[in-house]
N, C-alpha and C positions, 0 to 999 in steps of 0.2 A: 887301483888298476882301472884303466880306461875300458869301458864297456863298448863292445862292437855291435852295431846295429845295421841290418840290411833292409832296405826298402825296395819292395818289388811292386811296381805299378806302371801300367802303360801310359798313364797321363802325366805329362811333364810337369804341369802346375802342381799336381798332388805330390810328386816326388820332391819338387823344390820347396813346397810349403812344409812338408814333414822334415826335410833336411834342415831348413832354416830354423825351425822350432827346436830341434834336438842338438844341433852342432854347438850351440851356446851352453849346453848342459854337460860339458866334459865327456861327450860320447864321440866315438869314431863312427861316422856314418858313411855308408856306401849305398849306391842305388843300382837297380837293374830295371831294364825297360820292358821286360816280359818274363813269363815263367821260365822259358828255356835259359835266358840270361841269368835269372835269379838262381836257378839250380846250379848252373856252372860256377857262379861266384860263391855260392854256399859251400861247394865242394873244395874251394881253394883256400878257405879261411875258417876260423872258429868264431862264429857269431854268438853273442849272448841273447840276441833277440832278432826276430824277423817281423816286419810289418808287410802283410801280403794282401793285395787287392783280390777280392772275391771274383770280380767280373773282368776278365781280360780276354782278348782275342787269342786264338791258338790254344795254348796250354792254359786252362782257366785256373782259378784259385784252388779249387779242390784237388785237381790233378797235381798242381805244383806242391800243395801241402803234402800230399802222399809221397812225392819224391823227396821232399825235404826230410820227412820222417823216416824214410828208408835210409837216408844218409846218417841222420842223428835222431833216434826215436825220442830223445828227451828235449828236442829243440822247442823253445818257446816261440809261439807264433801268434801275433795279433792279426785277426782278419779285418780288412777294411771293406765296408759295405755301404752302398747308397740306398738300400731298401728300407722301408718302414719296418718290416719284420726281417729277420735274418734268413735269407734264402739258403737252402741246402745245409742248414746248420747241423742237422743230425749227422750228415756225412762228415762234416768238419770235426764235430765232437767225437765221433768214433775214431777219428785220426789223431785226437788229442789236442784240439784247439777249442778253448772255451772263452776267449777274450775277443771283444769286438770294438772297433772304432767306426762310428757311423758318420758319413758325410751328410751335411757340412759339419766340420768340427772346429773348435777354437784352439788356439795355442795351449791354453791351460788344460783342456781335455786331453790333448796329445801328450803333454808332459806328465799329467797325472796317471794315465793308464800305463805309460812306459815305466814310470817310477814304481808303480804298484807291482807290475809283473817282474821287474828286475829285483825288487825287494823280496818278492816271494821266493826267488831262487836261493836266498840265504836262510830260509826258515828251517829250523831243526825240529823234527817231530817231538823231541824230548822237551822242547822249550815252549810249546803251545800253551797259552795261558789266558786268552781272551777270545771274544766272539770273532773279531776280524782275523786273527791268526788261524783259527780253525777253518773259517771259510776260505781263506787264501790257500791254506795247506790242502784243503779238499780240491781246489782248482788245480793245484800242482799234481795231485793224484790223477785228476782227469787228464792232464797233459801227458801223463805216462800211461793212460788208459787203465788205471787201477780203480775201476768203478766201485767195487765193493768197499774199498778203503775210503774212497771219496764220500760215499754214503755214510760211512761210520763217522767221519769228522763233521759232516753237515749236521748229523744228529747231535754230536757233541756241542756244536755251535748253538743249536736250538735249546739244548739243556742249560746253556749259559744265558742266552737272551732269546726268549721265545716270542718276542713282539716284533721281530723284523722279518719281512717277507722273502728275502733273497734265498736263504737256505731251503725253504719250502719249495720255491720255484725250481731250484736246481735238483732237488730230490725228485720232483715231478719229471724233469727232463731225463734223469737216469732211469726212472721207471718206464718211460716211453721207449728208451733204447732196449729195454728188456721185453717190450711188447705188452706191458701192463698199463693199458690206456686208462682204464677205470680208476686204478690206484693213483695214476699220475694226476688225473682230474681232481682227486681229493686233495692232493698237495697244492695244486693251483688254487683251489677254493680256499684252502687254509691260508695261503699267502694273501688272497684278496680279502679275507675276513680281517686280517691284520691291517691291510692298507688297500682299500677299494680302488685307489688310483694307480696301483703298481702295474705299469704297462706290460712288462714281460709276462706276468701271470695272466693278465687280461688276454693278450695275444694267444697264449698257449691254450687257455681254456676255450676260447672262441674257435680256434683251429681244430682242437680235438673233438669239439661238439658238432662239427659239420658232418653232413651226410656222407660227403666224399672225403672222409678223413685221410690226411696225409701228414707225415712228419716234416714235409717240405715247409719251410718257413718257421721252424722251431725257434723260439726266442730264449736265449740262455741267460739273459739278465742284465744287459746294459740298460739300466733303467732311465738314464738321462735322456730327455727328449732332444732331438736335433735342435740346435740353437740357430737363431737367425744370422748370427755372426758368420760371415764367410771369409775365407782367406784370399789374399791377393795372389795372383799368379806370380810365380817366380820368373826370374830372368830366363 
């Protein structure tokens, strides 16, 4: 069955780049030029995945995400951001979006994150049996705003493989949403103890330690640094 993907971005070159990368992967891809256009097209069809730009004129990414979730609370949405840290990420996570694609991105990064999110949709709770499946299922729970369940499966992932930083960082983010900043910092420190170079935990620990603490800019865990490879503009 062909997977349907909707791209919502006000930049033509980004829409074209994403479309060109995905159309050769047996996906049916449609595009929208802004939030209003995207919400309208989302209402007209059943999409398996939405790629949504965070920063758009008029209806921005957060407002658009909220409207998409009103239409389909289980919709999977990848947020596109150009920022070094993820702006307004706490708001997007509260709405059920925990996957990010950072500009500039390579074709392989686009295909990898899309494949990972679509594969996650087929995960069965009864069949979870390794670290990656537990982490991905936890993200699926976040998508449905089932935060307690997400925390449970992140802890299961840690019990299987306690040397990887990602689940500790995500647990910290969940604790921040609950307002437990000190406990969140412990999770970020645990992640950094395992990997001192893990950028998401670095960002989160630095941000939560500031005098003017804010959840603005929370980093949910796209650990890959932006690559120098840039995409050519589409026709």
